Structure formats: C-alpha cells, structure tokens
N, C-alpha and C positions, 0 to 999 in steps of 0.2 A: 266236508259238506256243511253248508250253512243252513241252520234250522230256522224256519220262520218264527220270529218271536211270539206270534200269536199261538202257533202250534205248541211251542215250548211252554208257554204259560198254561195252556190247556192240559198238557201232560202233567206238569207239576201240580196242578190243582187236583187231579185224580190220584196222583201218587201220594197225596197227603193221607190216604188210607193206610199207607205203610208206616211203620215206626220211623221216627227221625233218624235213628242209627242206621237203618237200612237205606234211607234216602241219601244220607251223607256219603255212602260208599257206592251206590249204584244208580242214583237218579240220572246222572249225565249219560251213562251207558244205555239205560232204558230209553231215555229221550231220543238219542241218536238212532237206536234200533227201530223205535216206532216211527220216526221220521222217514227212515228208509222204506218201511212197509206201507206207509200211508200213500193215498192217491196224490198225484202231482197237484200242487197248489192248495193242499188241505191246510186249514187254519185251526182245526180242532180235531180231537180224536173222535172216532165214530162211537155210536152207542154201545155196540158189542164190546169194543175194546175198553170203554169206560167201565162197563159192568164187570168185565174180567179183572180190571185193575182193582176195583172195589172189593170183589170177592177174595182175590189173592192177598190184598193188603190186610184185610181184617183177619184172614186165616194166619198170616204171618204174625200179626200182633198176638193172637191167641196162642200160637205155637211157641212163641219166644218169651212170653211173660212167665214169671215164676209161679209155682203152685200156690194155692190159696194160703196155706199156712205160712209160707215165707212172705207173701204180700201183706197179710194181716200183721205179722210181727214187725214188718218194716213200717207200715202205716201207723199202727197203734203204739208200738214200743220202740220205734226207731232202731230196730235190730238190723245188723248187716245181713244181706242175702248172699248165697253162694256166688263164687266168682263168675260162673257162667251166666248169671243173670245181671251182672253189673251194667250191661248196656241198657236194660230196662230202667235201672235206677238213674243212670245218667240222663235218659230221656225225661224221667220224672222231674229231676232237679232243674234241667235246662229248658224244659218245654214251655211253650207260650201259655199253656193252661195253668201254670203255677199260681198266678194271681187269683184265678177262678177257684182253685182248690183252697186258697186262703179264705176267700169269701164263703165258701161252703163250710169251712171249719168254724168260722164265726157264727154262721147260721145254725150249725149243729149245737154249738155252745148255748146260743139263745134258746133253742128248742129244749135242751136238757134243763136249763134253769127255769124256764117258764111253764113247761108241760110235764116233763118226766119226773123231776124232783118233787113237785107238788103232788103228783099222783102217788108216788112211792111213800111219801110222808103223810098221806091222808088228806092233803089239801085240795084246793080246786085250781085247775090250770087257769092261767091268766095271760092276757096280752102284755108284752113288755111295755113299760112306761116310756114316755118321751125321753126321760133321763137315761133309761137303759139303752135305748136306741143310740143316744148320743155317745154313751160309753163304748158301745160296740163299734160305732163308726170311728171313734178315736182309736180304739184298739186295732181296727183294720188298717187305718192310715199308718199307725206305728209299725205294724208287722210288715206292711208293704214297703215302708221307707227303709227298713232294715233288711229288705229282701236279699241284696247281694251278700251281706255279711252272714246271714243265716244260711244261704245257699252254699257259700264257700266253706262254712264250718261243717255242714252236713256232707258236702262232697269230700272234704278231707277225711271224714269218718268212713264213708261208704265206698269211695272210689280209689283211695290210695291203698296199694297192696300191703298186706302184712309181710313180715320177714319170711322168705321162702315161698311166697305165693306167686302163682303164674302171672306174668304180665301180658295183658290182652290189648286189643285195639281200643277198649273202653277204659283202660286203666289211666289214672291221672297221677302226675307227680308235681311237686312244688318246683316253680321256676319263676324267672323274672319276665314280665310281659309289659306291653304298652299300657298306659293308663287310659281308660275309656272316659270320654267326655261327650256330653250331649251337644249337638250343633245349635248355634243360635237360630239359624234359619230352620223353621219348622217347629220350634219349641216356644219361642216368645209369643207367637200368634195365639196358640191355645191357652197359654198362661194369661195373656191379656184378656181373652174372651172370658176366662174364669173370673178374673177380677171385675170385669164389667157386669157379669151376672150377679156376683156377690154384692157389688156396690148398689145395683138396682134393687135387689131384694132388701138390703139393709135400709136404704133410703125410704123405700115404700113402707117398711115396718115402722120406721121412725115417724113417718107422717100419719099412719093409720092406727097405731097401737092405742087401744082405749085406756090402758092403765100403764103405770110406770112404777118401778121400785123406788121408794123414797125413805127417808129417815124421819121418824117421829118420836116425840117425847113420851116416855112411859113413867115419868115421875122425876124426882130430884136426882140429878146426875145419872139419868138413865135414858138411853136411846135405843130404839128398836126399828126394824125395817117394816114399812107398811106399804100397802098397795094404794096408790094415789090415782084418781081419775084424771084424764086429760083429753083434750080435743085439739088435734093438730100438733105442730111442732112448736114448743115454746121458744121464746127469743134466745135464751142461753144455748139451747141445743142447736138452733139455726146458726148462731154465731160460731159455735164450735165446729160445725160441719163446714162453714164457709172458710174458717181459718185453716182447717185440714186441707181443703181443696187448694187454697192459695199456697200453702206450704208445698203441696204436691207439684203445683205448676212451677214454682221457683226451683224446686229440686230437679224437675224435669229439664228446665232450661240449663241448669248447671250440668246435669248428666249429658245433655246433648253436646255441649261445648267440650266436655271431657272426652266423650266418645269420638267426636270428629277429630280431636287432636291426638289421642293416644292409640286408637285402633290401628292406624297405619304403622306405628312404631313398636308393635308388640314383638316380643322375642320369638324366634323360631322354636317350635315345639316338636323335637325329634322323638320324644318318648310318649307321644300322645296319638290317639286315634279317635276320630269322631264316629259315634255310633248313633243310629236312629233311635228315637224313643221306643220303648218296649211297651207291651200291654200293661206291665206293672206301673210304668210312669203314668200312662193315661188313666189307670184306675186310681192312682194316688190323687191326681188332680180332680178327677170326677168325684171321688169320695169326699175329699176335703171341701169341695164346692158344695156338694149336697149337704154336708154337715152344717156349713155356715148358712146356707139358704134355709135349711130346716130350722135353725135357731131363729132366724128372722121371721119365718112363718109362724112359729109358736108364739113369739112375742108380738108380732104384728096382728095376729088374730085374737089376741087377748087370752090365750090359754095359759100364758105366764106373763108376768110383768116385764115391761121394757127395761132392759138393763145391758145384757151382753151385746145386743145388736148395736148399741151406740158405739162401743169400741170397734166392732166390726166395720161399721160405716166409716168411722174416722180413719181406720187403717186402710180401707179400700180406697178412699178418696186421696189419701197421701200417696198410695202406690200407683194408682191408675195412670196419671200423666207420665210417670217414669216408665211404666210398662209400654205405653204407646211409643215413647221415644226409643226404647229398646227394640221394639218390633220394627220400627222404621230402619234402625241401624242394621238389624239382622237381614232385612230384605235387600238393602243396598250395599252391605258390607261384603268383605271377601268370603269365599266359600269355606275357608278353614277357620272361621270365627266360631268360637265355642260359647255356649251359654254362660259358662263361668267367667269368660273374658269380659262379656258385657256387664255382668253383675258386679264384678270386681272393679272395673273402671268406673262404672256409674256410682257405686257406693263409697269407694275409698279414694278415687282420684289417682290411683297408681296402676301401672301396667301389671298384669298378672305375672306371678312367678313362673319360672320354667319348670314344667312337670318332670318328675323323675320316674323311672321304671318302678313298678310295684310287684311284690311277690304274689303269685296266684298259682292256680293249678292248670297244668297244660297236659295234653295227651302224651302218654309215655311213648307211643309208637305213632309216627307220622307216615302217611302214605307217600310213596315216591313213584315217579313215572319210570 
C-alpha cells in the first residue's frame, strides 16, 4: 500500500514525541498502520490520534530514561550508565538538540561566572562585558566545530561494550565507514549570505566609527596605543578596501576558470557520501557571523576603537566574489559535487584527492528483513 506523502509527514511530525531510538525501529510500521486506519484520502492524522501519539510518546520517553542519579552522573561527571539505558545515551549524543545543549552549557558557565561566583565570594553580580561575550561566542564556535570528534570520543566511552557485557541494538563497535562530506549545493548559498552580512556590517562600521585605535608617542623611543577621532573613512583605509575587493574579483575570475575546467574531471569518490548540513553546521555559521557582526557593531558605535573590523572587512571583501562564484558552480554543477571539492579546486587549482574510508562507530546489531 502506498502512503500519501502528506499523511506520512504528518505522522512523522507527531511521532517526534517518541524517543529517536523508538522511531528508528517502529516509525515505518506505525505509519503504515495509521494509514490503514485513516479515512480514504486523509492527508493528516486526526486530532484524537495526534493527542494519543503525544501522550504515548512522552510516556515512552519518561519510562525509558535512566533514573535521576544515573542521568546526573552522566551529565555532570560523564559517568557510564547501565547497559539497559544505552539507547537514551545514544539519542543524547546523536540527537539534533546537541548544539542547543552546548549553547545552554555556555550560558550556564556565563551565569556561574557573572552571578553565582560573585554572590558566593561576597561581590556584586554583574552583566558580562563585551569581551566576555566575545570569548563565550568563540568558545561556542570551537566546541561546535569539534562536535564530531567530541561525539565520537564520548560514544566510544559510553556505547562500546566492556568485556563480557551484553550486546544490544544500541551497542556500537568500531568499523570502517564512508567519509561524510557536505554537498556544495545547499551549503555555499548560506555561506555566501553570511559573508555578505559580515561584509556589510564591517564596511558600515569602517564608515561610521567615531574613533580608531592608533599609535602615539609617549616620549623618546616610546610608543603607545591611543584613541584617535575620525570622520568617515580616510584615504588609506578606502584604498586598502578597494585593493581587497579588486584582489577578490581577480581571485574569483581565476576560481571560475578553474572550476569550469576541473569540476567535470573530478575522480570518482566511492568512499564518500554526501550528507545535508546539520543544526550544528547552521549554528556554527550563525554564531561566527554574530560574533563578527558584534565586533563591527561595538567598533562602529564607538564603544571600542576601530581596529579588528578593518581586518574583518578586508577578509570579507577578498572572500565575497569567490563565494559568489562557488555558489554559482554549486547551483549549476553535478549533484555529487561536495563543498570540499569546490573549495579545493578554487583555492589550490588541483582536483581533490580520492577520499578513503574512515574508522568510526557502527551499530553492533543491524536489523534484517
């Protein structure tokens, strides 16, 4: 029996109340059953069924999660939980909410440093400074960028069985797998938009910043940094930005010629699979963009002297034309074109190397029909 795609999407939307491990095993079966029970031509589940799925899904989550003592030991001390709760751990490590938990962790650290510690030591709570926010955003980007390595390390600790331990459907073992790559189509567009936003914010700050960091004499053989007033962009800064844009355009013309010539002759990639961007990737781009725009806002509004934004503007103008070319290639290029292929060809002028299989964790037990 063929299930209407709209009805299938509706069922899967309500089934998100169940744990991912439950959906992996039973989602297709439940979808087919509900399609059999639904009225002819139905495109969505009825309200009564939806409420039932929600109630049953949350009840399943509560019933299958570990007791509080195990959950706290896992969260706070990274302790292993008993084998019967390994499915919960796997959902935690592989779930789409992992980046959000990283963000919450950074926010908790900021709260402890700015509120709890001052109260305990007899001081006054304070709002984190702009520099503190910058450090936290940088820490967040670093943690998210290392997400796969951190997840793989934690999965090896929590999901690989000890000697003599029972192997379950949630147990993982080390094995050789395909190498994951982001597709060029669908990723270069958001990256180009991020560069456009960054370039716009940086150029605006360069134009409007009331002060700039400069070097001044403090005596014989002595130089110190001073805050210098300014109005508009001085000629040297304008020239530097114009040179950066010209360099970006020339680089983009070279990249376009290289991509047109080398994309069709890329080697076959049998050890690769293309995977769509995850919430972690989107959060990395959004956080990095917010951090750069925040620096431009601080310097453009006069809260700090213009300094870092100049480098940001130069880098964005150099990269922007090339990103536009990469986005055009991604839209018109083959479906199997990866982001790393575009970046490698455009930056080095060489075809990408053939990917090899990588060691990773795979399910110990695979379902068979």
